[in-house]
C-alpha positions in Angstrom: -24.6 -10.6 25.4 -21.0 -10.7 24.1 -19.7 -7.7 22.2 -16.9 -8.5 19.7 -14.0 -6.2 20.9 -11.2 -5.6 18.4 -7.7 -6.8 19.6 -5.4 -4.0 18.4 -2.4 -6.2 19.2 -3.1 -8.3 16.1 -2.2 -5.5 13.7 -0.6 -2.1 13.7 -2.6 1.0 13.2 -0.8 2.8 10.5 -2.7 6.1 10.5 -5.7 7.9 12.0 -8.0 6.9 9.2 -7.5 3.2 9.9 -8.1 3.8 13.6 -11.3 5.6 12.9 -12.4 2.8 10.6 -11.8 0.2 13.3 -13.7 2.3 16.0 -16.5 2.8 13.6 -16.9 -0.9 12.8 -16.8 -1.7 16.5 -19.4 0.9 17.3 -21.6 -0.4 14.4 -21.3 -3.9 15.7 -22.2 -2.9 19.3 -25.1 -0.9 18.0 -26.3 -4.0 16.1 -26.2 -6.1 19.3 -28.1 -3.4 21.2 -30.7 -3.2 18.4 -31.1 -7.0 18.4 -31.5 -7.1 22.1 -34.2 -4.4 22.0 -36.0 -6.2 19.2 -35.9 -9.5 21.1 -37.1 -7.8 24.3 -40.0 -6.1 22.5 -41.0 -9.4 20.8 -40.9 -11.3 24.1 -43.0 -8.6 25.9 -45.5 -8.7 23.0 -45.8 -12.5 23.3 -46.1 -12.4 27.1 -48.8 -9.7 26.8 -50.6 -11.8 24.2 -50.5 -14.8 26.5 -51.8 -12.7 29.4 -54.8 -11.5 27.4 -55.4 -15.0 26.1 -55.3 -16.4 29.7 -57.7 -13.7 31.0 -60.1 -14.4 28.1 -59.8 -18.1 28.8 -60.6 -17.7 32.5 -63.4 -15.3 31.8 -65.0 -17.9 29.4 -64.6 -20.7 31.9 -66.1 -18.5 34.7 -69.0 -17.7 32.4 -69.5 -21.3 31.5 -69.4 -22.3 35.2 -71.8 -19.6 36.2 -74.2 -20.6 33.4 -74.0 -24.2 34.7 -74.8 -23.1 38.3 -77.7 -20.9 36.9 -79.0 -23.9 35.0 -78.7 -26.0 38.1 -80.8 -23.5 40.1 -83.5 -23.5 37.3 -83.5 -27.3 37.2 -84.0 -27.4 41.0 -86.7 -24.8 40.8 -88.5 -26.9 38.1 -88.0 -30.0 40.1 -89.3 -28.4 43.3 -92.4 -27.1 41.3 -92.9 -30.6 39.9 -92.6 -32.2 43.4 -95.1 -29.6 44.7 -97.5 -30.5 41.9 -97.0 -34.2 42.7 -97.8 -33.6 46.4 -100.8 -31.5 45.6 -102.0 -34.0 43.0 -101.5 -36.8 45.5 -103.4 -34.8 48.2 -106.3 -34.3 45.8 -106.2 -37.9 44.8 -106.2 -38.9 48.5 -109.1 -36.7 49.3 -111.0 -38.0 46.2 -110.2 -41.6 47.0 -111.2 -41.1 50.7 -114.6 -39.6 49.6 -115.0 -42.3 47.1 -114.2 -45.1 49.5 -116.5 -43.6 52.1 -119.3 -43.3 49.5 -118.7 -46.9 48.3 -118.8 -48.3 51.9 -121.9 -46.1 52.6 -123.7 -47.4 49.5 -122.8 -51.0 50.4 -124.0 -50.5 53.9 -127.2 -48.9 52.6 -127.7 -52.0 50.4 -127.0 -54.2 53.4 -129.7 -52.3 55.4 -132.1 -52.7 52.5 -131.5 -56.4 52.4 -131.8 -56.5 56.1 -135.2 -54.6 55.9 -136.3 -56.9 53.2 -135.3 -60.1 55.0 -136.8 -58.7 58.2 -140.2 -58.0 56.5 -140.1 -61.5 54.9 -139.3 -63.1 58.2 -141.9 -61.0 60.0 -144.6 -62.0 57.5 -143.6 -65.6 57.6 -143.5 -65.7 61.5 -146.8 -63.9 61.6 -148.4 -66.4 59.3 -146.8 -69.3 61.2 -148.0 -67.9 64.5 -151.5 -67.4 63.2 -151.6 -71.0 62.0 -150.3 -72.3 65.3 -152.8 -70.2 67.3 -155.7 -71.1 65.0 -155.1 -74.8 65.6 -155.4 -74.2 69.4 -159.2 -73.8 69.6 -159.2 -74.2 73.4 -157.7 -70.8 73.8 -160.0 -67.9 73.6 -159.7 -65.7 70.6 -158.9 -62.7 72.7 -156.1 -64.6 74.4 -154.8 -65.8 71.0 -154.9 -62.2 69.7 -153.0 -61.0 72.8 -150.4 -63.8 72.4 -150.0 -62.9 68.7 -149.6 -59.2 69.5 -147.1 -60.0 72.2 -145.1 -62.1 69.8 -145.2 -59.3 67.2 -144.0 -56.8 69.8 -141.2 -59.1 70.9 -140.2 -59.6 67.3 -140.2 -55.9 66.5 -138.2 -55.2 69.6 -135.7 -57.8 68.7 -135.5 -56.5 65.1 -135.0 -53.0 66.4 -132.1 -54.2 68.6 -130.6 -56.1 65.7 -130.9 -53.0 63.5 -129.3 -50.9 66.1 -126.5 -53.4 66.5 -126.1 -53.5 62.7 -126.0 -49.7 62.5 -123.4 -49.6 65.3 -121.3 -52.3 63.6 -121.5 -50.4 60.3 -120.5 -47.2 61.9 -117.5 -48.9 63.6 -116.6 -50.7 60.4 -116.7 -47.5 58.2 -114.7 -45.7 60.9 -112.1 -48.5 61.0 -111.9 -48.7 57.3 -111.5 -45.0 56.9 -108.9 -45.1 59.7 -107.0 -47.8 57.8 -107.3 -45.9 54.6 -105.9 -42.7 56.3 -103.0 -44.7 57.8 -102.3 -46.4 54.5 -102.5 -43.0 52.7 -100.1 -41.6 55.3 -97.6 -44.3 54.7 -98.0 -43.7 50.9 -97.5 -40.0 51.5 -94.4 -40.8 53.5 -93.1 -43.0 50.7 -93.9 -40.2 48.2 -92.0 -37.7 50.3 -89.1 -40.1 50.7 -89.1 -40.7 46.9 -89.3 -36.9 46.2 -86.5 -36.2 48.7 -84.3 -38.9 47.3 -85.1 -37.6 43.8 -84.1 -34.1 44.9 -80.9 -35.4 46.6 -80.1 -37.5 43.5 -80.5 -34.5 41.3 -78.3 -32.4 43.6 -75.7 -35.2 43.6 -75.8 -35.4 39.9 -75.4 -31.6 39.6 -72.5 -31.7 42.1 -70.8 -34.4 40.0 -71.4 -32.4 36.8 -70.0 -29.3 38.5 -66.9 -31.3 39.6 -66.5 -32.7 36.1 -66.6 -29.2 34.6 -64.1 -28.0 37.2 -61.7 -30.8 36.3 -62.3 -30.1 32.6 -61.5 -26.4 33.2 -58.4 -27.4 35.1 -57.2 -29.6 32.2 -57.9 -26.8 29.7 -56.1 -24.2 31.8 -53.2 -26.6 32.2 -53.0 -27.2 28.5 -53.1 -23.4 27.8 -50.4 -22.8 30.4 -48.2 -25.5 29.0 -48.7 -24.2 25.4 -48.0 -20.6 26.4 -44.9 -21.5 28.3 -43.7 -23.7 25.4 -44.2 -20.7 23.0 -42.3 -18.4 25.3 -39.5 -20.9 25.7 -39.3 -21.5 22.0 -39.1 -17.8 21.3 -36.3 -17.4 23.9 -34.5 -20.3 22.4 -34.8 -18.9 18.9 -33.6 -15.5 20.1 -30.6 -17.1 21.8 -29.7 -19.1 18.7 -30.1 -16.0 16.5 -27.9 -14.0 18.9 -25.3 -16.8 19.0 -25.3 -17.2 15.2 -24.8 -13.4 14.9 -21.9 -13.5 17.4 -20.3 -16.4 15.6 -20.6 -14.8 12.2 -19.2 -11.6 13.5 -16.3 -13.5 15.1 -15.6 -15.3 11.8 -15.7 -11.9 10.0 -13.3 -10.6 12.6 -11.0 -13.5 12.2 -11.0 -13.2 8.4 -10.2 -9.5 8.7 -7.3 -10.1 11.1 -5.9 -12.8 8.8 -6.2 -10.6 5.7 -4.6 -7.7 7.5 -1.7 -10.0 8.5 -1.4 -11.2 5.0 -1.2 -7.6 3.7 1.4 -6.9 6.3 3.6 -9.8 5.3 3.1 -9.0 1.6 4.4 -5.5 2.3 7.4 -6.8 4.2 8.2 -9.1 1.2 7.9 -6.2 -1.2 10.3 -4.1 1.0 12.8 -6.9 1.4 14.8 -6.7 -2.0 15.7 -3.0 -1.5 17.3 -3.8 1.9 19.2 -6.8 0.6 20.6 -4.8 -2.4 22.1 -2.2 -0.1 23.7 -5.0 2.0 25.1 -6.6 -1.2 26.6 -3.4 -2.4 28.2 -2.9 1.0 29.7 -6.5 0.9 31.1 -6.0 -2.6 32.6 -2.7 -1.6 34.3 -4.5 1.2 35.5 -7.1 -1.3 37.0 -4.5 -3.6 38.8 -2.9 -0.7 40.1 -6.3 0.4 41.3 -7.0 -3.1 43.2 -3.7 -3.2 44.8 -4.5 0.1 45.8 -8.0 -1.1 47.3 -6.5 -4.3 49.5 -4.1 -2.3 50.5 -6.9 0.0 51.3 -9.1 -3.0 53.5 -6.4 -4.6 55.5 -6.0 -1.4 55.8 -9.7 -0.9 56.9 -10.1 -4.6 59.6 -7.5 -4.2 60.9 -9.2 -1.1 60.9 -12.7 -2.8 62.6 -11.4 -5.9 65.4 -9.8 -3.9 66.3 -13.2 -2.5 65.7 -15.3 -5.6 68.3 -15.8 -8.3 67.6 -14.1 -11.6 67.2 -17.3 -13.5 64.6 -18.5 -11.1 62.7 -15.2 -10.9 60.5 -15.9 -13.9 59.4 -19.1 -12.4 58.8 -17.5 -9.0 56.9 -14.6 -10.5 54.7 -17.2 -12.3 54.0 -19.0 -9.1 53.3 -15.8 -7.2 50.8 -14.7 -9.9 49.1 -18.1 -9.7 49.0 -17.9 -5.9 47.6 -14.4 -6.1 44.9 -15.4 -8.6 44.0 -18.4 -6.5 43.7 -16.4 -3.3 41.7 -13.6 -5.0 39.5 -16.2 -6.6 39.0 -17.9 -3.2 38.3 -14.5 -1.6 35.8 -13.7 -4.2 34.1 -17.0 -3.7 34.0 -16.3 0.0 32.4 -12.9 -0.5 29.9 -14.4 -3.0 29.1 -17.1 -0.5 28.6 -14.4 2.2 26.3 -12.5 -0.1 24.4 -15.7 -0.8 24.3 -16.6 2.9 23.1 -13.1 3.7 20.3 -13.4 1.1 19.4 -16.9 2.4 19.6 -16.0 6.1 17.5 -12.8 5.6 14.8 -14.7 3.7 14.8 -17.5 6.3 14.5 -15.0 9.1 11.7 -13.2 7.4 9.8 -16.4 6.6 10.3 -17.7 10.1 9.1 -14.6 11.8 6.0 -14.4 9.6 5.2 -18.1 10.3 5.6 -17.5 14.0 3.4 -14.4 13.8 0.8 -16.4 11.8 0.8 -19.2 14.3 0.4 -16.8 17.3 -2.3 -15.0 15.5 -4.2 -18.2 14.7 -3.7 -19.5 18.2 -5.1 -16.2 19.6 -8.0 -16.3 17.2 -8.8 -19.9 18.0 -8.6 -19.1 21.7 -11.1 -16.2 21.3 -13.3 -18.5 19.2 -13.1 -21.2 21.9 -14.0 -18.6 24.5 -17.0 -17.5 22.5 -18.2 -21.1 22.1 -17.7 -21.7 25.8 -19.6 -18.6 26.7 -22.4 -19.5 24.3 -22.6 -23.1 25.6 -22.7 -21.7 29.1 -25.4 -19.3 28.1 -27.4 -22.1 26.5 -27.0 -24.3 29.5 -28.2 -21.5 31.8 -31.1 -20.8 29.5 -32.0 -24.5 29.4 -31.7 -24.8 33.2 -34.0 -21.7 33.5 -36.5 -23.3 31.2 -36.4 -26.6 33.1 -36.8 -24.7 36.4 -39.8 -22.8 35.0 -41.4 -26.0 33.7 -40.9 -27.7 37.1 -42.4 -24.7 38.8 -45.4 -24.7 36.4 -45.8 -28.5 37.0 -45.7 -27.9 40.7 -48.3 -25.1 40.5 -50.6 -27.2 38.4 -50.1 -30.2 40.8 -50.9 -28.0 43.8 -53.9 -26.5 42.1 -55.1 -30.0 41.2 -54.7 -31.2 44.7 -56.5 -28.2 46.1 -59.3 -28.7 43.6 -59.6 -32.4 44.5 -59.6 -31.7 48.2 -62.3 -29.1 47.7 -64.4 -31.5 45.7 -63.9 -34.2 48.3 -64.9 -31.8 51.0 -68.0 -30.7 49.1 -69.0 -34.4 48.4 -68.4 -35.3 52.0 -70.5 -32.3 53.2 -73.2 -33.3 50.7 -73.3 -36.8 52.0 -73.6 -35.6 55.6 -76.4 -33.2 54.6 -78.2 -36.0 52.7 -77.9 -38.4 55.6 -79.1 -35.7 58.0 -82.1 -34.8 55.8 -83.1 -38.4 55.4 -82.8 -39.0 59.1 -84.9 -35.9 59.9 -87.5 -37.0 57.3 -87.6 -40.5 58.8 -88.0 -39.1 62.3 -90.7 -36.8 61.1 -92.6 -39.7 59.5 -92.1 -41.9 62.5 -93.5 -39.1 64.8 -96.5 -38.5 62.5 -97.2 -42.2 62.3 -96.9 -42.6 66.1 -99.1 -39.6 66.7 -101.7 -41.1 64.3 -101.6 -44.5 66.0 -101.9 -42.8 69.4 -104.9 -40.8 68.1 -106.4 -44.1 66.8 -105.9 -45.8 70.1 -107.6 -42.8 71.8 -110.5 -43.3 69.4 -110.7 -46.9 70.4 -108.8 -48.6 67.5 -105.9 -51.0 68.1 -102.7 -50.7 66.2 -103.0 -54.3 65.1 -106.5 -53.7 63.7 -105.2 -50.7 61.7 -102.4 -52.8 60.2 -104.6 -55.7 59.2 -105.3 -56.2 55.5 -108.5 -54.4 54.6 -111.4 -56.3 53.1 -112.1 -53.3 51.0 -110.5 -52.6 47.7 -109.0 -49.1 47.9 -108.9 -46.9 44.8 -105.4 -46.9 43.3 -102.8 -44.2 43.6 -103.9 -42.5 40.4 -107.6 -42.4 41.5 -108.8 -44.9 38.9 -111.8 -46.9 39.5 -110.3 -50.2 38.5 -110.8 -52.8 41.2 -112.6 -50.3 43.5 -116.2 -51.0 42.8 -117.9 -52.9 45.7 -120.4 -55.5 44.7 -123.7 -54.9 46.4 -124.9 -58.4 45.7 -122.6 -59.9 48.3 -121.9 -58.3 51.6 -118.7 -58.5 53.6 -120.2 -56.8 56.6 -120.3 -58.6 59.9 -123.7 -57.2 60.4 -125.4 -59.2 57.7 -128.0 -61.6 58.8 -128.9 -64.7 56.7 -132.6 -65.5 56.3 -134.1 -67.4 59.1 -131.4 -66.5 61.6 -134.0 -65.0 63.8 
């Protein structure tokens, strides 16, 4: 802040009243600068406090929005977990229902096969019995008792063979239903594993989506905070610049007023000198004229003595002519002397006026040069002040840009680390899930081998039509009119 100091060398202080006036003006000007500085400082503090409150409110709103997002993520995961649990339970119920249904369908089919077997067996038994009777009745040479024993023996052999075939069929049906149920369980296990994989990937996909949404919100918050910081800094810089311009305008106007006042005081001083000049010249003129009169008296006395001397040596008839010449010479010399004194008075007037004008011009030039120098000094100081203020604003902008860049890099590094950690956790969970499924499937196959089933037989395509995943009956009904069982016996195979 520049305070306009009065240069007392520019003008003379004539009395105490004028000195008090100058001091009072200087005090009033300095008080105005101090008041302006306090007002500027108060305005700047008020703006900074407003920016601080705005930033705190902004950060609080962003934190609340982010917390709400995380809360929503938790609720979404809970709903997704509940949905997955329902899917697993529904699949388990469907599997149990389908298993019971498949077992029931195979059992009904096998019962039908047994009924057909019994029917065919009875038909064949009756047909064989009739055929045997005809054959034995044609052999009249054999006694009747012998024929009856032979017929009874054939009946017993047939019944024994049919009992063996029935037992073999029951054993084959038992093995078949156990194999089909084992296939079903293995297939349902792989489907369960697929479902768990699907649900796990669905959960991981949801978490990845949430992570991406959280990162997008963080980037959005960063951009909003950055915009607010830049806007606040711009408003503060603009206020500072306006205050500096206002201060410089006030200083410049005060300097101009000061220069006008100095010039007016100098003009008044010169005007006073010009008013006082005629009185001084008149006194000098009177003095010169007095000297002229005294010189004329001296010349007259000298002329009289010279005239007396000339007349004493001049003949009488020539004295009249000599007197006339002496008078003319006296008049000529006095006239010349008068002209010389008049010229001296004129020269004195001209010289005094020239000296006064020259001193005033020199004083005006020096005063103007001093005022121009002070104005140049003020402009140089203001330019330096503006340059320093601009450098400070540029430095603060660079510092803010650096802080924003560092904060952005830290945020991006954090997001990359979180994404990398999530990818590692996802890969680990998938690996553990696959290992678990592989162990379960291996344990199931080992158990199947222990029960007498080969892994190849369990992986063969079943001849049964399994109920679909939703437990519908479409394509699951087994026709009882045609048997796929290996224990079926066509008519006449006995």
